[in-house]
N, C-alpha and C positions, 0 to 999 in steps of 0.2 A: 105302644106297649113296651118299649126295650125300657123306659125308667134312665133315662141317660140322664137327666138334668134334676129332677123331682120325679114322686112315683105319683102316680095316676088318683090311689085311694085319700091321699093326704096333701097331697101340691108340696111335699115337703122334700128339701135336700139328702135328710137321711133317708143310707138306705136306697140311694140314686148311684150310675156309676161315678158321677161330677163327687157325692162322697168319699165316694170308695178311695178316688184317685188322687185328692185331693188335700195332699201333705206339707203344702204353698206355706212360707212365713210371711206373703207379703200379698197383698190387697193384691197389685199386679195378675201376679204367678195367678194366681185364684180366677182372674178373670179370662187370661191366656188360657188355661185349663177348658175353662168353658168354653172359649171361642171354639177351642180344637177338636170338644167332645161333637158339636155342634156342626166342625166345618171339617170333615176328618180329609187328610191329603191323599193327593194320588200320585203324588212326585214322588220315585222310587228312591233318588236321589236324597232328596231330602232324608226321605222316612232310613234309611241306611243309616245316612248321617247324626238321628236321633239315637237310634239303637247302640250306636259307636261310643257317642256321649255316656248311654245307660251303663253299657259295660264300664268305661272308663270311671264312673261314678262309684258303681259296683267293686269296682278294684279295691279303689282308692276311698275305702269308708272312714278312714279318719281325716280325709280332706274335705270330705262331703259333710260330715259332722262339724266340723269347724263351718264350713260355708253357711251351713243352716243355721249354726249362733250367729253369722255376722246378718245374714240374712232380715234374723228376729228383728233387726236393731233398726230396720232398712223403713221408713214410711211409703207412702202411697204416694209417689212423686209422679204416676200420672193426674192424678190428682190437683195436687201442688201444682203444676203446672197448667192447669187450667180456669187457677186462681190466680196462677200467677199472670198470665193469658188477657185474661177479664179484667186486672187489676184490682182483684178486690182481697188482695193479703194481707192479712196482717202479722204482726211480731212476733205469735205463737206459731203461725205458719213458717215463719223464716226460720224460727227455733227447731224446728219443725224436718224443715230440709238441710239445717246445717249438722244435726244427730244424724240425719241418713248420709251428708256426704263426710262425716268422719269417721265412717267402716267403709266408704269405697277404698282408699289404699290395701285394707287385708281382702277382702274378696276381690281386687286384681291380681294380686299375689297367689291369690289359692288359685285360680280361674289360669296363669302361667304356670305354677304347679303342674295342673291338670291339661296342662296344655289342650285347653278349651278353645275354638277354631273364631273365637269372638272375645274382644275384650272391650274393659270399661277406662271411659273417661275419669281423673278421680277430680277432679276441679277444685285444686287445691287453693288455688286464690280465691277463688267463693267461698270457699271454707274459712280460707282467713278471715276475709272482711266481714262475715257475717259471728265469725267467733270473734273479733275485736270491735264489733258495732252493737250488735244485740244485746241486750238484757237477757239473763236467762230465765226470771222473772218475771218478765214484762206483762201486761195486763193483755185482754182481746181487745179491746178500743186501742185504735191509735191516737186519737185528740185527749189523752190527758196526762198523757207525761208518763214516766220511768219505762221508758224503750230502751235509749242507750246509754250502754256501758260508760263509765269513767275513762278517762285514757285518751277515747276518738274522736274527740274534737275538745279543743281549748277554751273555745268559748262559753260551750257548755259549761266547763269543768268550773269557770271563774263564774257563772252564775249560782252554780251547787255551791261552790264556798259560800260565797253573801249569804245563801237558803241557810247553809248550816249553819255557820259563825250568829245569822240574827236570831236561830231560833234555840239559840246556847244563851243565847241576851235575854231572851226573851223569860228565861229560865230563872238565872238572874236576877232579875226582877222582879219574880217573885218570889224569890229568896230574899231578897232587900226590900220587900214590902211586908212582908212578912213579921222582921226584924223590928220595922222603922214604926210596924202599927201594933206588933203585939198577938196579931191575930192567928193562931197559926194554921189553922184550915184554909188561910187564906188561899186560894190559887186563880192564876191566868187561863180563859177558855179560849174559844175560837166560834162562833159559824159565820153562815155567809151574810147572816140581813145585818150585823155592823162590827164584822170584824175579832180583833183581839179583845177581851175584854176581865177585868177583875170581878170575881167572883165572891161574895163573904154573907157568910151567914146572919139571919135575922136578929139573931142575939146578940152578935158583933158588928154592931154597925153604930152604935153609940161608941165605940173603939175609934174611929175614925174622926180624924181631925180637918178644923178649916186649912189650915195651912200643907194636908197634902195633895189639895186640888186634883181631888177625886169628884167626876160626875157625873152622878146619876144616870143612868141608863134603861134600865128595867129593873123593874118588882114581878119576882116571881113567888110564891106561897113559901117557902122556905128559906130566900134568899135575895139578896139586893147586887146588883151587874153592875160598875164602875167602869167609868175612861179614865186616863190620863193625857196628858199633852205627849210627854217621853214615851206611851206605850203606841199611842197615834203613828208618831212619827218613825216609831222602829215599823210597827203593822205596815207601811206603805212603800219600805226596800222589801222586807221577807215578799210582800204580795205584788210586786213590781217586780222583783228578781223569779217567783213561780209564773207568770204568768209569762213571761221571756222561756224559760225551762221550757215548759209546755209546745210553746209555737216552735222554740227554735226543733228540740226532738221534734217536731213533727216532719218540720221540715227536713230534718237531717232522713230523717226514716223514706220518705217521697223520694229522697234522692238515691237510699240505699235499693228501694222495691225498683225503681229502671232501672238501677246498676244489675240489677236478678234478673229484670226482663232482657236485657240482652241476652243470657245464657239457656230462653226458653228454649232452642232448638237442639242444644246438647243436652241439656236435661231429657227433654224427650222422645233421644237418640239413649240417653243412661239407662232411661224406665222400660224401653224395651228388651234392650239387653238382659237388663235383672229380672227383669218377668220371667223368659225365656230359660234363662238359668234357673231360676226358684221352682218354673213348672220341668225342667227335667231332673234337679235334685228331687221332688215328689213324686213325679213315675221310675226313678230310679230306687226310691228309697221303699215304694207301695212292691215293686219289682219282687226284691229282696225278700222283704218281709213273711210275701205270701210265695215264694217259689216257681213267678213266673218266669217264662223261658223266651230268649229272641225267637220271633218269627223267621220264618225263612221265605224272601219274594220271589215269586219264579213265573217264570212268563205264561211257564203250560197253562190248561185249561183244568186244576184237578185240585182239590181239597183234599190234603189228609192232617189232619187233627187227631193227635194217639191221647188217648187219657185228657180229653179235655173237659172245662170245670168252668161254670155259671160265676162268673166270681162276685157276686153280691149274693146269692144264694148260699155259694160256699163260705163265704164273711158270715154270716149269722146263721147258717145252719153247719157250726163249724164238726159236729161228731159226725152223722149217717151219710153223709156227702158221696156220693156217687159218679165218679169220671165217669166220662164216655168218649168214642170215638167217633169223627165226623170224616166220613170217606165220601169221594168221589171223583171219579176217574173223567177223561177227555168224552169216553162212551155212555156219560150219566149226567141227564139234564136234570133229572128232578127226584127226590124222595119222596115216599107216601110214608107218613109215620102212624102207627095204630095203637090203640093202647086202654087200656080202662082211663074212668076219671082220677085226676090223681098222679097219675104213672111220671110225669115229668114230660110230656110231647111238648108243651110250651115253652118248659123251661130250656129243651135239648134247642129248640129253633130259636131262641130266643140268644141264644150262648153261640150261635156262629157268628150271629147279628150284631154284638158284641163286640165275640173277639176281632172280627173285623174292622169294628171301629178305633179297638188298644191298638192293635197292629198300624192300623192308617192315622192316629196320631201322635205314631214314633216310638209307641210306648210294648214292654215284654207281656207276655200273652198266657194266661192258665190253664197249661196244658203240660205234656211233658215234650212234644214236638207237634212243630206246627207249621207244616208249608201248605202256603194260600195265593194265589196270583192276587193284583190290584183289582179290587170292585171299585165301581162310578156309581153305582146304583141300590139302596136297601127299599125292598117294596116289603 
């Protein structure tokens, strides 16, 4: 009935408490917020710590905005950690990891400037490795090449030079054959069945003389395809280099992946801290945007909420919202709420439960002031 994570009617996130509080920039922050809403804290020390962080983030709003901007560049490190541990990481995942690592020094500096009580490891050596090695436009598959940047491995660079020069040689053969035969639309193509071939349109076939050493390979509706000894010789060099490139790139990629695996624990620790930082900036932003106040946690058996508001109802019904006090002292064990249908009795009751949950995930609450004990159950 509290609609903490989803609404009763549509089972949808929209108009739930989670929807209201989720201003996270990362998937990790959103997951942690959801976990906290479903598992509020009873540790007063940790709650006071979170209130202090929100206070700092509300004061240092320029740093908070810079932090939000930087967090926007961070991919889901928890998901990437799982893929690293299962060993099914592809090159795109490593690019995402690299792009996340790239922004860590900035986040580290902002957290220092905020005097945040946790900091992050920037893993610059891992970033340098990925920046040097993995190609930006690498494919999803890891057995087709195009994974590794030039300059990372000398042997690979040599093979790529052979391939590049050979392909230039194919183009020069094409030009020579055009001049020799006088066939301007002659072209050299390639397919997997019989490799490189010279293609000549049907009308130009009579121009091919015996001394050109053309061997007919395929007849199509509007053209003929031929091979020559020179073309076959160059083909074996090109295809040999291509195969070696793919094999070597795959081997190098597996080596890089194994190195990344040694960082898994550090990446997991990093993900945990980033998730908390993201969740706290989200709670700070929501608290500021909606004029929430810092709860006062008391050891006394009393509730003193002045001008309390149901956060979601207030957000959705922005015009006519009426705030209410909720007062219970040590001599009051129960409140009996009466009134006509649609008067707001249920909203009033839910409001108290939601304010308690918000206060006990470490968030500010929608009220003029709020003094409550720490609750261990909501019925």
